[in-house]
C-alpha positions in Angstrom: 43.3 -24.1 5.3 42.3 -23.0 9.0 41.8 -19.5 7.8 39.2 -20.9 5.2 37.2 -22.9 7.7 37.3 -19.9 9.7 36.0 -17.9 7.2 33.2 -20.2 6.0 32.1 -20.9 9.4 32.5 -16.6 9.7 30.0 -16.5 6.8 27.4 -19.3 7.6 27.3 -17.6 11.2 26.9 -14.3 10.2 24.4 -15.2 7.8 22.4 -17.4 10.3 21.8 -14.2 12.2 21.1 -11.9 9.6 18.3 -14.2 7.8 15.6 -14.0 10.5 16.2 -10.2 10.9 16.2 -9.9 7.0 12.8 -12.5 6.5 11.1 -9.8 9.5 12.2 -6.6 7.3 10.6 -8.6 3.9 7.4 -9.5 5.8 6.9 -5.9 7.4 6.9 -4.1 4.0 4.2 -5.8 2.5 0.9 -4.8 2.1 -2.1 -5.9 3.9 -4.5 -8.3 2.6 -7.4 -6.4 0.7 -9.9 -8.7 -1.4 -10.0 -9.0 -5.1 -12.1 -6.3 -6.5 -11.6 -4.1 -4.2 -9.7 -0.8 -3.3 -8.5 -0.9 0.8 -8.5 3.0 1.8 -6.5 4.1 5.4 -6.2 7.7 7.3 -3.3 6.7 8.2 0.2 5.8 7.1 1.3 2.5 7.2 -2.5 1.1 6.8 -3.4 2.2 9.9 -6.1 4.4 11.3 -9.9 4.5 10.0 -10.1 1.9 7.2 -12.6 1.6 4.1 -13.4 -0.6 1.2 -14.5 0.1 -1.8 -16.1 -2.4 -4.4 -15.4 -2.3 -7.8 -19.0 -3.4 -8.5 -20.4 -0.4 -6.7 -19.1 2.3 -8.9 -18.5 5.8 -8.0 -18.3 6.7 -4.3 -17.1 9.9 -2.7 -14.8 9.1 0.1 -16.6 8.6 3.2 -16.3 12.3 6.3 -13.6 10.9 7.7 -11.2 9.5 4.2 -12.0 13.1 2.0 -8.9 14.5 1.4 -7.2 12.0 3.9 -5.8 9.3 2.1 -2.7 8.3 3.8 -2.2 4.7 2.3 -4.0 2.3 0.2 -4.2 -1.2 -1.2 -5.6 -1.7 -4.4 -6.6 -5.4 -5.9 -8.2 -4.0 -9.2 -8.2 -1.1 -12.1 -9.5 2.3 -10.8 -9.4 6.4 -10.8 -9.0 8.4 -8.3 -10.7 11.7 -8.3 -10.3 15.3 -6.9 -13.0 17.6 -8.7 -11.3 20.9 -7.7 -9.4 21.6 -9.5 -10.6 18.3 -11.2 -7.4 15.7 -11.5 -7.6 11.7 -11.3 -4.8 9.1 -10.8 -5.3 5.9 -12.1 -4.5 3.1 -10.1 -3.8 -0.6 -11.0 -4.5 -4.2 -9.5 -1.6 -4.7 -7.3 -0.5 -1.4 -6.3 -0.1 0.2 -3.1 1.1 2.9 -1.3 2.2 3.2 2.4 2.5 6.8 2.9 0.2 8.7 0.4 -1.2 11.9 2.5 1.4 14.3 0.7 0.5 13.3 -2.7 -2.4 12.7 -4.4 -3.8 11.2 -0.8 -4.3 14.4 0.6 -6.8 15.7 -2.3 -9.0 12.9 -2.9 -12.8 13.0 -3.2 -13.6 10.0 -4.9 -12.9 7.1 -6.7 -14.5 5.3 -9.7 -13.8 1.8 -11.4 -11.8 1.4 -14.5 -9.5 4.0 -16.7 -9.8 7.5 -16.4 
């Protein structure tokens, strides 16, 4: 019986030690807030560096110079189409999508963004 009591106490102690760490990791894994109807772009990974907020009601926009072919992370709070013009490629993005490290993917080629579907 003592072994069972010790095991429960050990499990509770271990849970108490690990729970704050698990919550901290989960909180840091979430993307930052981006207003509804917008996409927030960042030049650095993990939502760092130069940032720019594109709003769906603004229609097509070229990426600003610091983010042209240089989007390393983003958070989407609306549907949109990411566009590379030469050669022409598109990527559909949906509200709720986000990428923490996008530079090695399409973020290294993105020229502009437009609302809705590609």
